[in-house]
C-alpha positions as CSV (number, residue, x, y, z in Angstrom):
1,M,0.1,0.0,0.0
2,I,1.2,3.4,-0.8
3,N,0.0,6.4,1.5
4,R,0.6,9.9,0.0
5,I,0.6,12.7,2.7
6,L,0.4,16.4,2.2
7,K,-0.5,17.2,-1.3
8,T,1.1,20.4,-2.7
9,P,0.4,21.8,-6.2
10,I,3.3,19.8,-7.7
11,M,3.8,16.7,-5.4
12,H,3.0,15.2,-2.2
13,R,5.3,16.2,0.8
14,M,5.6,12.8,2.0
15,V,4.9,9.2,0.5
16,E,5.2,6.1,2.8
17,H,5.4,2.6,1.3
18,N,6.2,-0.6,3.4
19,G,7.0,1.4,6.4
20,V,9.4,3.7,4.8
21,I,8.7,7.4,4.6
22,Y,10.1,9.4,1.6
23,V,10.2,13.1,2.3
24,G,10.4,15.5,-0.6
25,G,12.8,18.5,-0.7
26,L,12.5,21.1,2.0
27,V,13.8,24.5,2.0
28,A,13.7,27.2,4.8
29,D,10.8,29.7,4.9
30,D,13.2,32.5,6.0
31,R,15.6,32.8,3.4
32,S,17.5,35.8,4.7
33,Q,19.2,33.3,7.2
34,S,22.6,32.0,6.8
35,M,23.4,28.4,5.7
36,G,23.3,27.3,9.4
37,G,20.0,29.3,10.0
38,Q,18.3,27.8,6.9
39,T,19.5,24.2,7.9
40,A,18.0,24.6,11.4
41,Q,14.8,25.9,10.0
42,I,14.7,22.7,7.8
43,C,15.4,20.5,10.6
44,E,12.5,21.9,12.7
45,K,10.1,21.5,9.7
46,L,11.3,18.0,9.2
47,E,10.9,17.1,12.7
48,K,7.1,18.2,12.5
49,L,6.5,16.2,9.4
50,L,8.1,13.1,10.6
51,V,5.9,13.1,13.6
52,E,2.9,13.8,11.4
53,A,3.8,10.6,9.4
54,G,4.2,8.6,12.6
55,S,8.0,8.6,12.8
56,D,10.7,10.9,14.3
57,K,14.3,12.0,13.7
58,T,15.8,9.0,15.5
59,R,14.3,7.0,12.6
60,L,16.1,8.8,9.7
61,L,17.6,6.3,7.3
62,S,19.2,8.6,4.7
63,A,19.5,12.2,3.8
64,M,20.6,14.1,0.7
65,L,21.6,17.6,1.4
66,Y,21.9,19.9,-1.7
67,I,23.8,23.1,-1.0
68,T,24.9,26.1,-3.0
69,D,28.2,26.9,-1.3
70,M,30.5,24.3,-0.2
71,S,32.7,26.8,1.8
72,Q,29.5,27.1,4.2
73,K,29.5,23.2,4.6
74,G,30.9,23.5,8.1
75,E,28.0,25.8,9.3
76,M,25.5,23.4,7.8
77,N,27.2,20.5,9.6
78,E,27.1,22.3,12.9
79,A,23.3,23.0,12.6
80,W,22.8,19.3,11.4
81,T,24.7,17.7,14.2
82,N,23.1,20.1,16.8
83,W,19.8,18.6,15.7
84,L,20.7,14.9,15.7
85,A,22.2,12.8,18.3
86,A,25.4,11.1,17.2
87,D,23.9,7.7,17.6
88,D,21.0,8.8,15.3
89,L,22.9,10.2,12.2
90,P,21.6,8.7,8.9
91,T,23.6,7.8,5.9
92,R,24.1,11.1,4.1
93,A,25.4,12.8,1.0
94,T,26.1,16.5,0.5
95,I,25.8,17.7,-3.1
96,G,27.1,21.1,-4.3
97,I,24.6,22.6,-6.8
98,A,24.7,25.9,-8.7
99,D,21.2,27.2,-7.9
100,L,18.3,26.1,-5.7
101,G,16.1,29.4,-6.4
102,E,16.3,32.9,-5.0
103,D,18.1,33.1,-1.6
104,V,17.8,29.2,-1.1
105,L,21.2,27.9,0.3
106,I,20.1,24.3,1.1
107,E,17.5,21.8,0.2
108,V,17.1,18.6,2.2
109,V,15.5,15.4,1.0
110,V,15.2,12.3,3.6
111,T,13.9,8.9,3.9
112,A,13.0,7.6,7.4
113,A,11.4,4.4,9.0
114,R,7.9,4.6,10.3
C-alpha cells in the first residue's frame, strides 16, 4: 500500500511505502538566514513532518543535502549535528549545486522508517 501525505500543487510532501517514509525536498521559509540558520529551520520542519507521518528524527535512514556553497558546509554540519544525536545520524550525501532558487542555500531530502 502507498500512503501519500500532504499534497502540494506539484507533489506530495511525503509518501510512505512498506514502512518507509520518503520526504520531498524541504527549504527554509526565512531565506534571509545563513546556511546554518536555513539548515536549522529545515530540521524543525522535518521534525514536525516526521511526527505527522508517525515517525521521528531518530528513525532517519538517509539524507541528501543539496547546498549552493561548499565553503559553508561546516556551518551546515554544525546545525545538522546540533539537531541529531550522534547515535541517530543517517547515511548522508552533501551535493554542491549551482542554484536552488532565490536565496535558497540548502534543500534537504530524507527517508525515514515509520
